[in-house]
C-alpha positions in Angstrom: -37.3 -3.3 3.0 -33.9 -5.1 2.6 -34.0 -8.8 2.0 -32.0 -11.1 4.3 -29.4 -11.5 1.5 -29.2 -7.7 1.1 -28.9 -7.3 4.9 -25.9 -9.7 4.8 -24.4 -7.7 2.0 -24.8 -4.5 4.1 -22.7 -6.2 6.8 -20.1 -7.8 4.6 -19.7 -4.9 2.1 -18.0 -2.4 4.4 -15.6 -5.1 5.5 -14.6 -5.8 1.9 -14.2 -2.0 1.3 -11.8 -1.9 4.3 -9.9 -4.9 2.8 -9.6 -3.2 -0.6 -8.4 0.0 1.1 -5.7 -2.1 2.9 -4.5 -3.1 -0.5 -4.3 0.5 -1.7 -7.5 0.6 -3.7 -10.0 3.4 -3.1 -13.4 1.8 -2.3 -17.0 2.6 -1.4 -20.1 0.6 -0.5 -23.6 1.5 -1.5 -26.6 -0.6 -0.4 -28.3 0.0 -3.8 -27.5 1.6 -7.1 -29.5 4.8 -6.6 -26.5 7.1 -6.0 -23.8 5.1 -7.8 -23.8 7.0 -11.1 -23.5 10.3 -9.3 -20.6 8.9 -7.3 -18.9 7.6 -10.5 -19.0 10.9 -12.3 -17.9 12.8 -9.2 -14.6 10.9 -9.5 -14.1 11.9 -13.2 -12.8 15.4 -14.1 -14.8 17.0 -16.9 -11.7 17.2 -19.0 -11.2 13.4 -19.0 -11.7 11.1 -21.9 -13.7 8.0 -20.9 -13.8 4.5 -22.3 -15.1 1.2 -20.9 -14.9 -2.6 -21.1 -17.8 -4.9 -21.7 -19.4 -4.5 -18.3 -23.1 -5.4 -18.0 -23.2 -3.6 -14.7 -22.0 -0.3 -16.2 -24.4 -0.6 -19.0 -27.2 -1.5 -16.6 -26.4 1.7 -14.7 -26.4 3.6 -17.9 -22.9 4.9 -17.4 -21.8 5.0 -21.1 -24.9 6.9 -22.1 -24.5 9.3 -19.2 -20.9 9.9 -20.1 -22.0 11.2 -23.5 -24.9 13.2 -22.1 -22.6 14.9 -19.6 -20.4 16.1 -22.4 -17.3 13.8 -21.8 -15.2 12.8 -24.7 -15.7 9.1 -25.1 -14.0 6.2 -27.0 -16.8 3.8 -27.8 -15.8 0.7 -29.7 -19.4 -0.1 -30.4 -19.6 2.9 -32.8 -17.0 1.4 -35.1 -18.0 0.9 -38.7 -15.7 -2.1 -39.2 -13.8 -4.8 -37.2 -10.6 -2.9 -38.0 -12.0 0.3 -36.6 -13.3 -1.5 -33.6 -9.8 -2.9 -32.8 -8.3 0.5 -33.3 -10.7 2.1 -30.9 -9.9 -0.6 -28.3 -6.2 0.3 -28.6 -7.0 4.0 -28.2 -8.8 3.1 -25.0 -5.5 2.4 -23.3 -4.7 6.1 -23.6 -8.0 7.3 -22.1 -8.1 9.1 -18.7 -10.8 7.0 -17.1 -11.7 3.4 -17.8 -15.0 2.0 -16.6 -15.1 -1.7 -15.9 -16.7 -4.5 -13.9 -15.1 -7.5 -12.3 -15.7 -11.2 -12.4 -14.9 -11.8 -8.7 -13.7 -10.0 -5.5 -12.3 -11.8 -2.5 -13.3 -10.9 1.0 -9.7 -9.8 1.7 -9.8 -7.3 -1.2 -8.4 -8.9 -4.3 -9.9 -8.8 -7.8 -10.1 -11.7 -10.3 -10.9 -11.4 -14.0 -10.9 -13.5 -17.1 -10.7 -12.0 -20.6 -10.9 -13.2 -24.2 -8.6 -10.9 -26.1 -7.1 -9.1 -23.1 -8.2 -5.5 -23.7 -10.2 -5.3 -20.5 -7.6 -6.8 -18.2 -4.8 -4.9 -19.9 -6.5 -1.6 -19.2 -7.1 -2.6 -15.6 -3.4 -3.3 -15.2 -1.8 -0.3 -17.0 -2.7 2.5 -19.4 -5.7 4.6 -18.3 -4.9 7.1 -15.6 -7.7 5.7 -13.4 -9.9 2.6 -13.5 -13.4 2.6 -11.9 -14.8 -0.8 -11.0 -18.5 -1.0 -10.3 -19.7 -4.4 -9.0 -22.6 -6.1 -7.2 -21.9 -7.9 -4.0 -22.8 -11.2 -5.8 -19.2 -11.0 -7.1 -17.7 -11.4 -3.6 -16.2 -14.7 -2.6 -14.4 -16.0 0.5 -10.9 -16.4 -0.9 -8.9 -16.5 -4.1 -9.6 -20.1 -5.0 -13.4 -19.7 -5.0 -13.1 -16.3 -6.6 -11.2 -17.9 -9.5 -13.8 -20.7 -9.6 -16.6 -18.1 -9.8 -14.8 -16.3 -12.7 -14.2 -19.5 -14.6 -17.3 -21.6 -14.0 -20.0 -19.0 -13.4 -19.1 -15.7 -15.0 -17.4 -17.0 -18.1 -20.1 -19.5 -19.3 -22.7 -16.8 -18.8 -20.7 -14.2 -20.5 -20.2 -16.6 -23.4 -23.9 -16.5 -24.1 -23.5 -12.9 -25.2 -21.6 -14.3 -28.3 -24.1 -16.9 -29.6 -22.1 -17.8 -32.6 -18.9 -18.6 -30.7 -17.9 -22.3 -31.0 -17.1 -23.1 -27.4 -18.3 -25.9 -25.1 -19.8 -23.4 -22.7 -21.9 -21.9 -25.4 -23.3 -25.4 -26.1 -23.8 -26.6 -22.5 -23.7 -23.6 -20.3 -20.8 -25.1 -18.3 -17.1 -24.5 -18.5 -15.4 -27.1 -20.7 -11.8 -25.9 -20.0 -11.5 -25.5 -23.8 -8.6 -24.2 -25.9 -10.9 -23.0 -28.8 -9.7 -20.0 -30.7 -13.0 -18.5 -29.8 -12.7 -19.0 -26.1 -13.3 -16.0 -23.9 -10.9 -17.4 -21.3 -7.5 -16.5 -22.7 -6.2 -14.2 -20.0 -6.5 -14.6 -16.3 -5.8 -11.5 -14.1 -5.3 -11.6 -10.3 -5.1 -8.0 -9.0 -3.5 -8.5 -5.6 -3.1 -4.8 -4.9 -3.5 -1.4 -6.5 -0.3 0.3 -7.7 0.0 3.2 -7.8 -2.2 3.6 -4.8 -5.7 4.8 -5.6 -5.5 4.3 -9.4 -8.2 1.6 -9.2 -11.4 2.7 -7.5 -14.0 0.0 -6.5 -17.6 0.8 -5.9 -19.5 -2.1 -4.4 -23.3 -2.3 -4.5 -25.4 -4.4 -2.1 -27.4 -6.1 -4.9 -26.9 -8.9 -7.4 -25.7 -7.1 -10.5 -24.0 -8.3 -13.7 -22.9 -11.8 -14.4 
């Protein structure tokens, strides 16, 4: 049975999909994640090379593992044997066909907000890969751009920083944004994706559950 929160998601989700479509994204809403992986791979030609950003939602849905199991050529930075090779693989990802990614926040009127540390994730969303597939839980949706940015900066970023326990940032010490300018900050680049251009390049799959950070 759907919880009251999930019932609200089921009403809001299709509205956000429509708003995204009005801004030239392709978008879909699923009440839960059961059929999402199938949908993702239905959008990816078998000849595509796939790469991905550091999305906990994509990992939680097993998308990188499934990409390998389904026989796609992948660019996986986590297979690198050295920091230099890892950086090279991240550069190669700009030339992949399909890039899998999450998002820090989505507005009810169909805009995406993301913060990145070194910029590879937001750069790929903006330009490079032939298509970008965003998979996100409805917990990422906020009323407008101001509160979406606040979510990305004060909720998503401090939680994401915990994935790098040795990083010397205030949020790693306190769990709250310190608006720092540390060299190790994961908040170097802010991306506001107001619309999708060319039309349909960015595809957004919304899931009526709390997923990711």
